[in-house]
N, C-alpha and C positions, 0 to 999 in steps of 0.2 A: 570231303567230310572233314578230313583232320584239320584242314586250313579253317574250315568253319567253327570248330571246336576250339581251336587256338585262338582265333579272333574274339569269339564270345567270352573266353576266360581273361583274355586281355583287356576287353571291356569292362568285365566285372571287377577286375584288379584295380582298373582306372578310377572307376565308379567308387570304390572301397577307399582308394587312397585319397581321392577328392573329399570324401566323406570325413575321413579321419582328419585330414587337414583343417576342413572348416570347423571341426570340433575343437581342435587344438588352438586355431585363431580366435574363434568366437567364444571360446570356454572361458577364459578369465575376463572377458569383457562385461559379461553378465553382471557379476557381482560389483564391479567397479561403477557400472551406471546406477545401481542402486544405492551405492554408498554416498552419493552426493544429496540423496533424500534424507531430510532430518524429520526425526520423529519428535522433536522437541514443539510442544503446543504453543510455546512463547513466540516460535518464529512464524506461526500462521498469522494471517490477516486479522488484527484486532486482538491477537493474542498477548503482545506486550503489556497492553492496557490490563488484561485480567491478571497477568502474573504480577504486575506491580500491585495491584490491589490486593491480591492474594497475599503477597510478602509483607505488605502494610499490615494486613489483618493477622497475620502470624505474629508480627513484632508486637502488635498491641496485645494480644492475648498472652504471649510471653511476658510482657511487662506487668499485665494485670493479674497473672496466675501466681505470682511469687515464686515462680520457679527459679528466678535469678538469684533470690537469697538462699535457696537450697544450694543451688550450684556453687556460690561463694562460700557457704559453710563447709561444704564437702571438699572444695579445692583448698580452703584454708586449713582443715583438718590434714589433708594429705601432704601440704607443704610443711606442716609442723611435725608429722611423723617422718617424713623423709629429711629433714634438716631443721631440728628445733633451734640451734643458734642462729642460723640464717634467718629463720622466719621471725625470730625475736628481734634481730638487727633490723630487718626489713620494717617491723611494726614501730619500732622506736624511731627509726629514721623517717618514716611517713608522719608520726605524732610531732616529731620535733619541726619538721617542715610546716606542717599544717599549723603549730603554735606560733611560729616566727611569722607565718604569713597572716595569721589574725593580729596579732600585735602590730604589724606593719600597717594593716588596713586600719586599726583603731587609732593609731598614731598619725597617719597621713590623711586619713579620710578618703582614701581610694584604693581600688582594687589593685593587687600586685600584677605586672604584666607577665603573660606567659612567657616560658624560657623558649628560645630560638631553637628550631630542630637542626639536629646536625652537630650539636655541641657535645656528643658522647652519650646522649640518652639512648 
């Protein structure tokens, strides 16, 4: 009777140990399996086309709404408030550049070439 009791306890312990080991081994696998699934609708079949059209529509709405002029005005006010002399220098520099560009276009009859990238801009 005692041997039967010990054998039963050993079997229960073995089952419990195997169950614990299976939970430890299989536990971290479940979240990783779901990590590969993307919830981005643009990755769905035909979703890229829909996302591209939505982006074009958003750009069109932004351009037609006049919000860009509001954003430019606010950013100009913030630039001036944070560094008034730097803001004035930037405006004078861009005005001078525009003036010489316009004079060069009038004198030569052709538009000036764009500056090459990588020259310190």
